[in-house]
ROTI-922364 format. One record per residue (C-alpha): residue number from 1; x, y, z; residue in three letters. Coordinates in steps of 0.1 Angstrom, whole numbers, plus 5000, padded with zeros to 4 digits. Each point is the difference from the previous one (the first is absolute). Last residue first. Layout:
<guzas>
     k     px     py     pz     r
   NUM      X      Y      Z   ALA
...
</guzas>
This chain:
<guzas>
     k     px     py     pz     r
   450   8166   8513   2024   UNK
   449   4972   5006   4974   UNK
   448   4974   4973   5000   UNK
   447   4968   5020   5007   UNK
   446   5007   5027   4973   UNK
   445   5006   4972   4974   UNK
   444   4966   4983   5005   UNK
   443   5003   4964   5013   UNK
   442   4984   5008   5033   UNK
   441   4970   5014   4983   UNK
   440   4993   5037   4996   UNK
   439   4975   5022   5018   UNK
   438   5018   5004   5033   UNK
   437   5032   5012   4983   UNK
   436   5031   4998   5021   UNK
   435   4986   4969   5015   UNK
   434   5008   4988   5035   UNK
   433   4996   4963   5009   UNK
   432   4981   4990   5031   UNK
   431   4968   4987   4983   UNK
   430   5021   4985   4972   UNK
   429   5021   4979   5024   UNK
   428   5037   5011   4999   UNK
   427   5022   4978   4978   UNK
   426   4992   5022   4970   UNK
   425   5020   5027   5018   UNK
   424   4987   5036   5005   UNK
   423   5001   4996   5038   UNK
   422   5035   4984   4998   UNK
   421   5015   5032   4985   UNK
   420   4986   5020   5029   UNK
   419   5012   4975   5026   UNK
   418   5036   5002   4987   UNK
   417   5009   5034   4988   UNK
   416   4974   5021   5018   UNK
   415   5002   4982   5034   UNK
   414   5038   4998   5001   UNK
   413   5002   5017   5034   UNK
   412   4975   4974   5013   UNK
   411   4963   4997   4998   UNK
   410   4977   4978   5020   UNK
   409   4966   5013   4988   UNK
   408   5007   4995   4963   UNK
   407   5010   4964   5006   UNK
   406   4965   4993   5011   UNK
   405   4988   5006   4965   UNK
   404   4975   5028   5001   UNK
   403   4964   4997   4986   UNK
   402   4990   5031   4981   UNK
   401   4975   5025   5014   UNK
   400   5012   5036   4998   UNK
   399   5026   4996   4973   UNK
   398   4977   4977   4981   UNK
   397   4972   5026   5000   UNK
   396   5024   5027   4989   UNK
   395   5011   4978   4971   UNK
   394   4964   4991   4990   UNK
   393   4989   5036   4996   UNK
   392   5031   5013   4984   UNK
   391   5001   4971   4976   UNK
   390   4964   5007   4989   UNK
   389   5007   5037   4994   UNK
   388   5032   4990   4981   UNK
   387   4978   4978   4977   UNK
   386   4980   5031   4991   UNK
   385   5032   5020   4994   UNK
   384   5015   4975   4976   UNK
   383   5036   5002   4987   UNK
   382   5015   5031   5017   UNK
   381   4982   4996   5033   UNK
   380   5007   4962   4998   UNK
   379   5038   5006   4998   UNK
   378   4999   5023   5031   UNK
   377   4979   4974   5018   UNK
   376   5026   4973   4994   UNK
   375   5027   5022   5014   UNK
   374   4979   5008   5030   UNK
   373   4995   4963   5007   UNK
   372   5037   4994   5000   UNK
   371   5006   5029   5025   UNK
   370   4972   4988   5023   UNK
   369   5013   4964   5000   UNK
   368   5036   5011   5005   UNK
   367   4989   5018   5032   UNK
   366   5026   5025   5010   UNK
   365   4976   5029   4992   UNK
   364   5021   5031   4993   UNK
   363   4972   5024   4991   UNK
   362   5013   5004   4965   UNK
   361   4976   4974   4985   UNK
   360   4972   5013   5020   UNK
   359   5006   5036   4988   UNK
   358   5002   4988   4964   UNK
   357   4967   4981   5004   UNK
   356   4983   5030   5016   UNK
   355   5012   5023   4971   UNK
   354   4988   4976   4974   UNK
   353   4965   4998   5015   UNK
   352   4999   5038   5004   UNK
   351   5008   5005   4964   UNK
   350   4975   4974   4989   UNK
   349   4970   5018   5014   UNK
   348   4973   4981   4981   UNK
   347   4977   4998   5030   UNK
   346   5005   4962   5001   UNK
   345   5037   5005   4996   UNK
   344   5002   5022   5031   UNK
   343   4980   4975   5020   UNK
   342   5024   4973   4990   UNK
   341   5030   5020   5010   UNK
   340   4984   5008   5034   UNK
   339   4993   4964   5006   UNK
   338   5035   4991   4990   UNK
   337   5014   5026   5024   UNK
   336   4982   4983   5030   UNK
   335   5011   4966   4988   UNK
   334   5036   5012   4998   UNK
   333   4998   5013   5036   UNK
   332   4986   4966   5012   UNK
   331   5027   4982   4981   UNK
   330   5028   5020   5016   UNK
   329   4983   4996   5034   UNK
   328   5000   4962   4995   UNK
   327   5036   5000   4990   UNK
   326   5009   5022   5029   UNK
   325   4984   4976   5024   UNK
   324   5020   4971   4986   UNK
   323   5032   5020   5001   UNK
   322   4996   5011   5037   UNK
   321   5009   5037   5000   UNK
   320   5034   5010   5013   UNK
   319   5003   5020   5033   UNK
   318   5019   5032   4992   UNK
   317   4970   5023   5004   UNK
   316   4987   4983   5031   UNK
   315   5031   5009   5020   UNK
   314   4999   5037   4989   UNK
   313   4963   5002   5009   UNK
   312   5007   4989   5036   UNK
   311   4986   4966   5008   UNK
   310   4966   4984   5008   UNK
   309   5006   4962   5000   UNK
   308   4977   4976   4984   UNK
   307   4973   4976   5013   UNK
   306   4979   4976   4980   UNK
   305   4976   4981   5025   UNK
   304   5008   4963   5001   UNK
   303   4987   4978   4972   UNK
   302   4966   4985   4994   UNK
   301   4987   4968   4985   UNK
   300   4966   4985   4991   UNK
   299   4988   4970   4981   UNK
   298   4964   4994   4988   UNK
   297   4994   4964   4988   UNK
   296   4982   4995   4967   UNK
   295   5022   4971   4989   UNK
   294   5018   5021   4974   UNK
   293   5009   5024   5028   UNK
   292   4982   5032   5010   UNK
   291   5021   5030   5012   UNK
   290   5003   5023   5030   UNK
   289   5027   5025   5007   UNK
   288   5010   5021   5030   UNK
   287   5021   5032   5001   UNK
   286   5005   5025   5029   UNK
   285   5016   5032   4988   UNK
   284   5020   5029   5013   UNK
   283   5016   4997   5034   UNK
   282   5025   5027   5007   UNK
   281   5034   4998   5015   UNK
   280   5021   5028   5015   UNK
   279   5004   5037   4991   UNK
   278   4969   5021   5004   UNK
   277   4977   5004   4970   UNK
   276   4992   5028   4976   UNK
   275   4972   4991   4976   UNK
   274   4993   4967   4984   UNK
   273   4992   4983   4967   UNK
   272   4996   4963   4993   UNK
   271   5001   4988   4964   UNK
   270   4988   4965   4993   UNK
   269   5008   4976   4972   UNK
   268   4981   4967   4997   UNK
   267   5011   4965   4992   UNK
   266   4994   4965   4986   UNK
   265   5030   4978   4999   UNK
   264   5011   4974   4975   UNK
   263   5017   4966   4998   UNK
   262   4968   4981   5000   UNK
   261   4970   5024   5001   UNK
   260   4981   5019   5026   UNK
   259   4969   5016   4986   UNK
   258   5002   5038   4995   UNK
   257   4993   5022   5030   UNK
   256   4968   5014   5015   UNK
   255   5005   5028   5026   UNK
   254   4983   5001   5033   UNK
   253   4999   5027   5027   UNK
   252   5003   5027   4974   UNK
   251   5030   5019   4987   UNK
   250   4988   5030   4982   UNK
   249   5005   5000   4962   UNK
   248   5023   4988   4972   UNK
   247   4992   4964   4989   UNK
   246   5027   4973   4998   UNK
   245   5018   5020   5012   UNK
   244   5003   5034   5017   UNK
   243   4979   4994   5032   UNK
   242   5002   5030   5023   UNK
   241   5009   5001   5036   UNK
   240   4998   5027   5028   UNK
   239   5024   5001   5030   UNK
   238   4997   5020   5032   UNK
   237   4973   4975   5013   UNK
   236   5026   4972   5001   UNK
   235   4989   4965   4992   UNK
   234   4986   5002   4965   UNK
   233   4981   4967   4995   UNK
   232   5003   4977   4970   UNK
   231   4978   4970   4992   UNK
   230   5012   4985   4968   UNK
   229   4976   4977   4981   UNK
   228   5007   4971   4977   UNK
   227   4968   4984   4988   UNK
   226   5021   4974   4982   UNK
   225   5028   4975   5008   UNK
   224   5026   4978   4983   UNK
   223   4994   5011   4964   UNK
   222   5026   4985   4976   UNK
   221   4976   4981   4977   UNK
   220   4979   5032   4995   UNK
   219   5032   5020   4994   UNK
   218   5014   4977   4974   UNK
   217   4967   5000   4981   UNK
   216   4996   5038   5002   UNK
   215   5036   5008   4991   UNK
   214   4998   4976   4970   UNK
   213   4968   5016   4988   UNK
   212   5017   5034   5002   UNK
   211   5030   4987   4980   UNK
   210   4977   4985   4974   UNK
   209   4983   5034   4997   UNK
   208   5029   5013   4979   UNK
   207   4987   4978   4971   UNK
   206   4968   5021   4999   UNK
   205   5020   5032   4995   UNK
   204   5008   5029   5022   UNK
   203   4990   4979   5029   UNK
   202   4982   5010   5032   UNK
   201   4998   4987   5035   UNK
   200   4978   5005   5031   UNK
   199   5002   4976   5030   UNK
   198   4975   4984   5022   UNK
   197   4981   5010   5031   UNK
   196   4968   5004   4980   UNK
   195   4995   5036   5009   UNK
   194   5036   5007   4990   UNK
   193   4997   4980   4968   UNK
   192   4967   5018   4991   UNK
   191   5015   5034   5008   UNK
   190   5030   4992   4977   UNK
   189   4978   4991   4971   UNK
   188   4978   5030   5006   UNK
   187   5030   5024   4999   UNK
   186   5017   4982   4972   UNK
   185   4971   5006   4976   UNK
   184   5011   4981   4968   UNK
   183   5013   5018   4969   UNK
   182   5038   4996   5002   UNK
   181   5006   4963   4995   UNK
   180   4986   4973   5023   UNK
   179   4989   5003   5035   UNK
   178   5002   4969   5023   UNK
   177   4979   4999   5031   UNK
   176   5001   4980   5032   UNK
   175   4970   4989   5020   UNK
   174   4995   4980   5032   UNK
   173   4974   4973   5008   UNK
   172   4999   4991   5037   UNK
   171   4967   5015   5012   UNK
   170   5015   5033   5011   UNK
   169   5015   5002   4965   UNK
   168   4966   4996   4984   UNK
   167   4988   5030   5020   UNK
   166   5029   5020   4988   UNK
   165   4992   4992   4963   UNK
   164   4964   5010   5006   UNK
   163   5009   5033   5017   UNK
   162   5026   5006   4973   UNK
   161   4974   4998   4973   UNK
   160   4976   5023   5018   UNK
   159   5027   5026   5004   UNK
   158   5013   4996   4965   UNK
   157   4965   5006   4984   UNK
   156   5001   4982   4966   UNK
   155   4974   4972   5005   UNK
   154   4992   4986   4966   UNK
   153   5017   5016   4970   UNK
   152   5026   5027   4995   UNK
   151   5029   4991   5023   UNK
   150   5032   5012   4985   UNK
   149   5023   4978   4978   UNK
   148   5029   4975   4999   UNK
   147   4986   4976   5025   UNK
   146   5012   4968   5019   UNK
   145   4984   4991   5033   UNK
   144   5015   4974   5023   UNK
   143   4976   4985   5026   UNK
   142   5017   4983   5029   UNK
   141   4994   4971   5023   UNK
   140   5027   4989   5024   UNK
   139   5002   4964   5013   UNK
   138   4972   4977   5010   UNK
   137   4980   5010   4970   UNK
   136   4968   5020   5000   UNK
   135   4970   4986   4981   UNK
   134   4971   5025   4998   UNK
   133   5024   5029   5008   UNK
   132   5023   4990   4971   UNK
   131   4972   4998   4974   UNK
   130   4984   5032   5013   UNK
   129   5033   5019   4998   UNK
   128   5004   4989   4963   UNK
   127   4965   5013   4991   UNK
   126   5005   5032   5019   UNK
   125   5033   5008   4984   UNK
   124   4986   4996   4965   UNK
   123   4970   5022   5009   UNK
   122   5022   5026   5016   UNK
   121   5021   5002   4968   UNK
   120   4971   5006   4977   UNK
   119   5022   5015   4972   UNK
   118   4983   5005   4966   UNK
   117   4996   4977   4970   UNK
   116   5014   4967   4988   UNK
   115   5034   4983   4995   UNK
   114   5003   4963   4996   UNK
   113   5007   4972   5026   UNK
   112   5007   4966   4983   UNK
   111   5036   5000   5013   UNK
   110   4986   4999   5036   UNK
   109   4979   4969   4993   UNK
   108   5031   4982   4986   UNK
   107   5020   5012   5030   UNK
   106   4976   4982   5024   UNK
   105   5001   4968   4979   UNK
   104   5038   5001   5000   UNK
   103   5002   5005   5037   UNK
   102   4984   4966   5008   UNK
   101   5006   4994   5037   UNK
   100   4998   5037   5009   UNK
    99   4971   4995   5024   UNK
    98   4968   5017   4990   UNK
    97   4979   5032   5004   UNK
    96   4979   5004   4969   UNK
    95   5019   5010   4969   UNK
    94   4989   5026   4975   UNK
    93   4974   5016   5023   UNK
    92   4986   5027   4978   UNK
    91   4993   5037   5008   UNK
    90   4984   5025   4976   UNK
    89   5011   5035   4990   UNK
    88   5035   4986   4999   UNK
    87   5009   4971   5023   UNK
    86   5018   4967   5002   UNK
    85   5000   4979   5031   UNK
    84   5025   4971   5008   UNK
    83   4999   4978   5031   UNK
    82   5030   4983   5015   UNK
    81   5009   4974   5026   UNK
    80   5034   4988   5012   UNK
    79   5003   4963   5009   UNK
    78   5012   4991   4965   UNK
    77   5028   5026   5003   UNK
    76   5001   5033   4982   UNK
    75   5027   5008   4975   UNK
    74   4980   4991   4969   UNK
    73   4973   5024   5013   UNK
    72   5026   5028   5001   UNK
    71   5012   4993   4965   UNK
    70   4964   5000   4987   UNK
    69   4993   5033   5017   UNK
    68   5030   5015   4982   UNK
    67   4989   4987   4966   UNK
    66   4965   5013   5006   UNK
    65   5014   5034   5008   UNK
    64   5021   4999   4969   UNK
    63   4971   4992   4977   UNK
    62   4978   5026   5018   UNK
    61   5026   5028   4996   UNK
    60   5011   4988   4965   UNK
    59   4967   5005   4982   UNK
    58   4969   5015   5017   UNK
    57   5004   5010   5037   UNK
    56   4984   5034   4993   UNK
    55   4968   4982   4990   UNK
    54   4994   4985   5034   UNK
    53   5014   4966   5009   UNK
    52   5011   5009   5035   UNK
    51   5010   4968   5019   UNK
    50   4991   4990   5035   UNK
    49   5021   4972   5015   UNK
    48   4985   4985   5032   UNK
    47   5028   4982   5017   UNK
    46   5000   4974   5028   UNK
    45   5033   4990   5016   UNK
    44   5010   4967   5014   UNK
    43   5020   4998   5033   UNK
    42   5038   4997   4996   UNK
    41   5012   4966   5012   UNK
    40   5023   5002   5030   UNK
    39   4972   4995   5026   UNK
    38   5004   4963   5005   UNK
    37   5037   5003   5006   UNK
    36   4994   5026   5027   UNK
    35   5005   5037   4994   UNK
    34   5012   5025   5026   UNK
    33   4995   5034   4985   UNK
    32   5016   5034   5007   UNK
    31   4976   5025   4986   UNK
    30   5011   5035   4993   UNK
    29   4990   5035   5013   UNK
    28   5017   5033   4994   UNK
    27   4997   5033   5019   UNK
    26   5022   5028   4986   UNK
    25   5003   5032   5021   UNK
    24   5007   5035   4987   UNK
    23   5010   5026   5026   UNK
    22   4989   5036   5001   UNK
    21   5012   5032   5017   UNK
    20   5003   5016   5034   UNK
    19   5027   5020   5018   UNK
    18   5015   4969   5017   UNK
    17   5006   4981   4969   UNK
    16   4989   4963   4997   UNK
    15   5021   4969   5003   UNK
    14   5002   4964   4989   UNK
    13   4998   5013   4964   UNK
    12   4977   4989   4972   UNK
    11   4982   4980   5026   UNK
    10   4995   4963   4993   UNK
     9   4971   4980   5015   UNK
     8   5004   4964   4989   UNK
     7   4973   4975   5006   UNK
     6   5003   4962   4994   UNK
     5   4967   4983   5003   UNK
     4   5003   4963   5009   UNK
     3   4980   4976   4978   UNK
     2   4992   4963   5007   UNK
     1   4986   4980   4971   UNK
</guzas>
């Protein structure tokens, strides 16, 4: 497979103001692939499914989770491989790593799982990771951890756990996490997924996890390149730069991006700030990207230095914002407020939380995604505050890290009415599709409104 990296460096405006100010810049990366006939088959995937069977999963949560896992296994191909691990205080390998040639037998073993004691989540993850590390597949290898509780058995130190998960990722076994209901520790689950170079999901019910599993499987099959790194250098010494998304902080020499997937773009959002400048042109950023193909080859691409014009303040003020950049900034701002709302709820300051949500709703964001998500959040705050805390955490994470469909980057005047509607459509791949409620399945009413 031959891959050409497509890099877009999009300034919010093609100009900056003479007196000083800030400019937001979107850097997106996609893979343009040239596939021969022999390469058209999707490589097999290898999954290690880790299921919480602790006492809190008793009844419908475990029954529904087993049903969802069964549906996923029935959807795997014979060349795909799967291992299944169940854990409570103790850890059992329910299914050794095997090809999915006889899914009914695998599902029968899963259906025999019964609830037990405490939550040794790390022990469950470790067993699955060891199975995949001992026999890695030719395609992508991923451990998927399901839990509805907090870590209270085995290794419980999040730092130590994430160190082990991160080490496995460097050896080719990545990790995603699926939190269930309202009692699990979303901070630890998200940290594990980040360290494991995977994705973090949650479901309000076990049946909602089906959508998360679908995203994972579709994403794994759509990956074109991994180990994607952006190398960005600030050119002009009068300019400083800050990384806004996917992780707020100083802009380093190297930033790790999401894997490149079919039809999607990985991205980062940068804010450059400057003082007073003379009129003319100014060079801002130099961008290069490296990535590793499925064949293990490292590809590299770079684009010309981004330069913009320094203009009088009055000229800059009337220059319209690029819609794609504005949408990313709207989502970044919403993610910042979501973190503040969640912190207020955790300290039982509901008045501050409600005020922040109302201010965000009235802020004038033109993003239909943000507005729809706020409406869902308002309903959750009334119905289930604990679940609202989960939704806030995962929504702000998605807004900072989600894969973009390539159509979102090439917007027109009808961006919100056409492209925005398409991004919620069932025709969009699950890993690119927007959800008004992160914790509900695609068939939930709030994720199917026009």
